[in-house]
N, C-alpha and C positions, 0 to 999 in steps of 0.2 A: 416556499422558502422566501425569506425577506429579499426585497429589491430585485426580484426576477421580473424582467419585462418580457412577457410571453409573446409579444409581437416580434421578438427577435428569433423565434423558433424557425421560421422558414429560412432565414439566412444561416443560422448556426447549424441546424440539423434538419434539413428538409425531409418531409415524409416520415419523420420518426415519431411514432405514436404509442410506443410501449408504455404500459401502465407500471408505475413504480411498485416493485414488490414490497410487501409490508415486513417480511422477516426472512431469515435464513436459519435453518437448523443444521448444525454441524456437531456430530456426536450427540452429547446430551446438552449442548448449548443452543440457546435460541437468541439470535441477534435480531432485535426489534429496531428497525431503522427509524431514526428520528427521536427515539426515546432517550438515548444517551450516546456519548462518544465511546467507541471501543478502541482498545489498545493492542497493537501488534508489536510484540517484542522482537527485536532483531538479534539473531544469533548467527554470526558469520564464523564458519569454521575454516577460515582461509588465512594464509600468511600475509596477505597484501591488501586487505580491505582498508579503505581510507582512514577509518576511525579506530577500529578494534582488531585490525589484522594481527594475527599471531596470539591474540589473547585467549582464544578458545579452540586451539588446534587439537588438543587431546580430548578423548571421550569424557574423561573425568571432569575436566574443566568446563566442557560444554554442558554436561549434565548439571553441574553445580550452578552454572549461570542460568540454565533453563529453570531450575527450581527457584532460584532467587527472583526471576521474573514472575513466576507464578505467585510467589509469596508477596511480591510488590503490587500485584493486581493486573497482570497481563491477561488478555482474553484469547490471544493467539500467539504461538511461537513461530517465527519465520526463519527457517534454516537455509543458509546459502553456502555453497561450496565453490563458487566462482565469483571473484570480485568483478563488480561492474563500475568501479570508479573510473573517471576519465583516464584514458591511456592504458587501462588494464589489458593484458594479453589473455586470450582464451586458453584455458588449460585443456589437456586431452580429456576426452569423455570418461575414460576409466579413472582418471585422477579425481574428477568432480564426484563421480559415484563413490569412490573409495573414501572421500572426505565426509560425505553426508550420511551414507547408509549406517555405519556403526553408531553415529550420534543419534540418528532417528531410532534405532533399535534400543539404545540405552534410555532415551527419553520416554519412548512409548512404554517401556517396561515399568516406569516409575510415575509417569504423569498422564492424566486423562485429558488435559487441555487440547483443543484443536491445534494441529501442527500444519504449517504451510511449507512448501518447498519453493525456494526462490531459484528458478532455473528457466532457461529458454529452450532446453532440450527435452524432447519427448522421452528419450531413453532414461534420462536422469529422473524425470517425473515418474515414469513407470516403476523404476527401481525403488524410489522413495515411497510411492503409494503402496507397493507390496509390503513395506515395513510399517505401514500404519499412518502415513501422511494423509491428511484430509482435504487439502486444497492446494492449488498451484498459483504461484505469483510469478507472472511472466512479464519481464520488463520490455519485451519486444511486442507485447500485445498479440502474441500468437503469430508473428510474422517471420521469425528466424527459422523455425522448424515447421514445415507444412504438416507434420504428423501430430503436432501438439494439440490443436483444437479437436481433431477427430478422436484422439485418445481421451480427452476430457469428456467429450460428448458420449463416448462409449461407456465410460465409467460413471457418468452422471455425478461429477464432482464440481464444486465451486472453482472459479478461476478469476484471478485479478488481471485485467488487461490494462497495461500501462502504455502511455504515449511516449515514443522516443523517435529518434532518427539515427540512421547509421549504426555503428557499433561503438563500444566504449573507446576504441582507438580513434574514431572519426567524428563522434557525435558533437563535439564542441566546435567543429568547423561547419556545422549544419544548423545554424541558428537564424537563418533568414526566413521569415514568415510574412506572408501577405497580411494576414490577420491572425495573431497568435491563438486566441481562444477559439476562433472559428475553425482554424486548421486542426487544433487539438480535438475539438468536438467532432469534426468531420471524420478524423481518423478513428476515434473511439466508436462513433456510430457505425462506421464501416466494419470494424473488427467485431463489434457486438453482433451485427447482422451475420457476419461470417461464422461466429460461434453458434448462434441460434440455428443456422442452416445445417450444421453438422450434429445437431442434437443436444447442445448445451441449453439447459433450461434458463430462461431469462432471469428467474429468481436466484440463479447461482452465479450471476455475473456481477463483478465489482469493477469499477473503473478508477484509474489513477492518472492524473495529468502529467506525471513524470517530472516533477521539480528537480532541476539539476541535470536532466538528461536532454541534451541538445537544446539547452536554454542558457542564455547569458544572465548576468546579474539582474538587469532591469526586467527581463522576462520572468524570472522566478518571482519577483515582487508583483508583477502584473497578474500572474496566476493566482496568487493569494488574494489580491484585491478583487478579482473578478471570478473567483471560484464558483460562486452560486450559478453562473451561466451553465455550468455542467449539469445542474439539476434538470435542465431541459431534456437530458437523456433519460431521466426517470430511472436512474440506477444509483445504488449506494456508492459513495466516493471515498477512496482511500487517499491520504496525503502523506508523503514522506519528506519531511524537512530536517530530520534529526541531524544535528551537528554539521550541516552542509556548508560548503564554502561561501555561499552568499551571506550566511550568518557571520562567518569568520571575517568576511570583508567589511561588514558593517561594524563589527566589534574590534577590528584590527587584532584579531585573535587567531594566530596560525595553528594553535593546538585544538584539534576537534573536540577532545574531551572537556575542554574548558568553555565550551559553547552551550552549556546547559540552559542558562537563563535566556540566551538568545533563541535557543530552540523553543523554550516555553512561550516566548512572545509570538513566534511564528505559528506555533500550534494553536495558541489562543485565537489568532486571526483566522486560521483554517476552520476552527470550530464555528466562529461567528459567521463565516461565509459558506457553511454547509457541509464540512467534512463529517463523515460517519465513522471513519477509522483513522487513527494516527499510527504510522509505522515509526517506532522510536527505539532508541538505545536505553534511555534513562527512564525506566518504567515507573518507579516510585514517584519521581518528581512530576512526570507528566500525568500520572493518575491524580495527584493532588490538583494539578492545574485543570484537568478535565472535569473533575467533580465541581469545582467552583464555576468554571466557564459554562458547564451544562445548566447549573442553577440560574445563571444570568441569562443565557441565550435560549435555552429550551424550556424554561419553567413556564407553566400555564397558570395564570391567575384563577382563583376560584370564581364561580359564577356570581356570587354575592359579596359585596364589600364587607358585610358584617363578619364573615368567616375568616378574614385575614387582618382586620384592623388591629386586633389585640395580639 
């Protein structure tokens, strides 16, 4: 990847030698890393998520939104029943399960696209997987629930390991880092090793630097500027910037749904610096952006000039 100084490897992730997986097969989909940017559509079935809380609480509205994201070009649908916005309270286990299971059942009955469950609880993941979920998106990187990584290893499913600190109630008071990117890389390296140790295949691990989670405004921008350093872990990278508060701060825009163009700019930066998957709300708009950005940043020139001059 561009601009990687591999001499930094001993400092950022010592003794980490895993070979980058070339692809991931989920259901009938093959994700070929480096070929293009993939889109994960966000479907929060919660009353209190920061951007779309309450929009898709019913099964019918959630199914309609899922179909709209498929039509717009999503590659994965990520379903969450627990808000992780700053300050969000954790809901009881049975509430989270009751929110996601009927929605998963409805979507799986109509849509063949890979589905991810956004949860930190192994019991929720297990209930979701039983209904047809294909992968787990854990914002704690497998640290909140000690049963999570062994469950995924046993079932041989993909998992997204995200960097964060604390809980949604405390994370924004935990933004003191000795070296931000080194600390993120160290955590993700550690959790990747833990995942592999319990049987999760390296080619089923995706990493996420956790923009907005235990990060302040300047740190979110630093992650986007230095994202390619995470390529040293030799794993596909997911980035979630969609409608987030740092974009609102730049735009002086308090309404998350009005941050589409700001989100587009941040997504473009993420692609340039090595993102493989974008987790986004506005699928159609970000699909257009990624198609253009991929042609600019991933396009390989033909071997001879004669084949492209005309």
